[in-house]
Each structure stands twice: as structure tokens, then as C-alpha cells.
C-alpha positions in Angstrom: -18.1 0.0 -4.5 -17.5 2.5 -1.8 -15.9 5.9 -1.8 -12.5 4.6 -0.4 -12.3 2.0 -3.2 -13.1 4.6 -5.9 -10.5 7.1 -4.5 -7.9 4.3 -4.5 -8.8 3.4 -8.1 -8.6 7.1 -9.1 -5.2 7.4 -7.6 -4.0 4.4 -9.6 -5.4 5.9 -12.7 -4.0 9.4 -12.1 -0.5 8.0 -11.3 -0.4 6.2 -14.6 -0.4 2.7 -13.2 -3.1 1.4 -15.6 -1.8 0.0 -18.9 -3.9 -1.3 -21.7 -1.9 -4.4 -22.9 -4.2 -5.9 -25.5 -7.6 -5.4 -27.1 -9.7 -7.9 -29.0 -13.2 -7.7 -30.5 -14.7 -8.7 -27.1 -12.2 -8.0 -24.3 -9.6 -5.5 -23.1 -6.6 -6.7 -21.1 -4.9 -4.4 -18.6 -2.0 -4.5 -16.2 -2.6 -2.4 -13.0 0.5 -2.6 -10.8 1.2 -6.3 -11.0 -2.4 -7.5 -11.5 -4.1 -8.6 -14.7 -7.5 -7.1 -15.3 -9.8 -8.3 -18.1 -12.9 -6.4 -19.1 -15.4 -7.7 -21.6 -17.7 -5.7 -23.7 -20.5 -7.9 -22.5 -20.0 -6.7 -18.9 -17.5 -9.4 -17.8 -14.7 -8.2 -15.5 -12.0 -10.0 -13.6 -8.8 -9.3 -11.7 -6.0 -11.5 -10.4 -5.8 -9.6 -7.1 -6.9 -11.1 -3.8 -10.1 -9.1 -3.6 -11.0 -9.9 -7.2 -10.4 -13.6 -6.6 -12.3 -13.9 -3.4 -15.3 -11.8 -4.4 -15.6 -12.4 -8.2 -19.0 -10.6 -8.5 -17.7 -7.4 -6.9 -15.4 -4.8 -8.4 -12.0 -4.1 -7.0 -9.9 -0.9 -7.3 -7.9 -2.4 -10.2 -11.1 -3.1 -12.3 -12.4 0.4 -11.5 -9.1 2.0 -12.4 -9.2 0.1 -15.7 -12.7 1.4 -16.4 -11.5 4.9 -15.7 -8.8 4.3 -18.4 -11.4 3.2 -20.9 -13.5 6.2 -20.1 -10.8 8.9 -20.0 -7.9 7.5 -21.8 
């Protein structure tokens, strides 16, 4: 993650574009803009955006924004 990606994620979070849609025992499902983000309590994270699909082991701004939502509500 770089500073630009973090700042873009922070903007998404601050603008209220991160919505928690569903939570199960092991995973949380978010919508960030039009993308679906899944975060697992085991460290799993995925996003349907181009960056998340092309580089599945790296975080995208949508995943980071979802983590901010988990941390700060």
C-alpha cells in the first residue's frame, strides 16, 4: 500500500461510500461504490475491482476503506 492508495481509501470512507451489507461468523461483506469487498476474520480479503482482481494478494483502496469501516465504524 502506498500513501496515495490510503488517501483514496480514506476519502471513500469519509464520504460514506463504504456499506457493511452482511456479517457472518467468519466474514464481512461490504459494498464500496459498485464493488463487492469480502473480509475474513482469518485475514482473507478480496474485491471485485480491476486492481483487486489482477493483483489478488495486494490490497486495493476498496479493501482498505472497508478495513477503516471495521476499525472506526
